[in-house]
N, C-alpha and C positions, 0 to 999 in steps of 0.2 A: 843425046846420050839414049843409049838404046834400052830396050826393056829389060834385057838382063843386068846392065849395068844401074839402071833405078832400082831391081829388085836388092842388087848387092848393097847400094848406097842404103836404102830403107832398113834393110837387116843389119847393117852396122850401126846405123842410127839407134834403132832400138835396143842393139846390144849396149852402146854406149850409155842411154837411158837407163837402162838396168843395172847396170854397172854402179853409176851414180847415186843412185835410189839405194843401192845396199851399200854404198859407201856413207850416204849421211843420212840413213835411217834412223839410227842410234841419236845422233844429236837434235834431228828434228823431231822426234817423239819426245826428248828430253823439253825441246823448246814448246812443244805442243802441251806439257804436263806442266809447265812452270806458267803458261798462260792461261791455262783452265784453274790453277791453284789461285794464280793472282784474281781472276775473276770470282771464286769463290770467297775470297778476302775482301772484294769490293761489296759481295752479296752480304758479308758478316758485318762489314762497317755500317752498310745502309740499316740493317736491322738493328745495330746496336744504337743508331742515330734514331731510329723511330721510337725505342725503349729507353731513350732517354730520360722522359719526363717519370717514369717509373724508377729506373736504376741509378740515376745521376751519374753515370758513366758516359763522359764523350772523348772521342778521338777524331781526329780528322780524317776526311775520305779522300785520302789522295794515292798514289801509286805508290810510294814508299811503305806507308802502313798496310797496304793492301799486299803486296808481296810479301812483308814481313808475317803478315798472319797467313797469306796462303802458303809459303814454305815449312813456317815452325808451327802452325796451327795454335792451341791453347797457350804452350810457352810462347809464342811471338805476340799474344795478346796480354800476359801478363808483363814481357819485357816491354811492350809499349806502354803500358801503364803504369809502370816502374819508371820508366823515362820521362814521362810526363810528369809525374809527381816529383820526381828529383829537379827536373829544369823548371817548374813551374814555383815550387816550394822554396 
């Protein structure tokens, strides 16, 4: 493979990578946002567990609860408390 063929191959590879990044940028951004929100949900559950002696409110620290908190925020927190209250009582 000559120098000109290598340059053409490198240019086509860079073009292909740029096109793929352009196509998948939005789904990757949404996935990253969901991941960050889930991590924020885990942090909120950790804080809730730390404040449990003061509030008396407990929720399990798991992926489902963290995802619900991360996506829905405070309404998700209320939803999880209602689900816990309905299923336990």
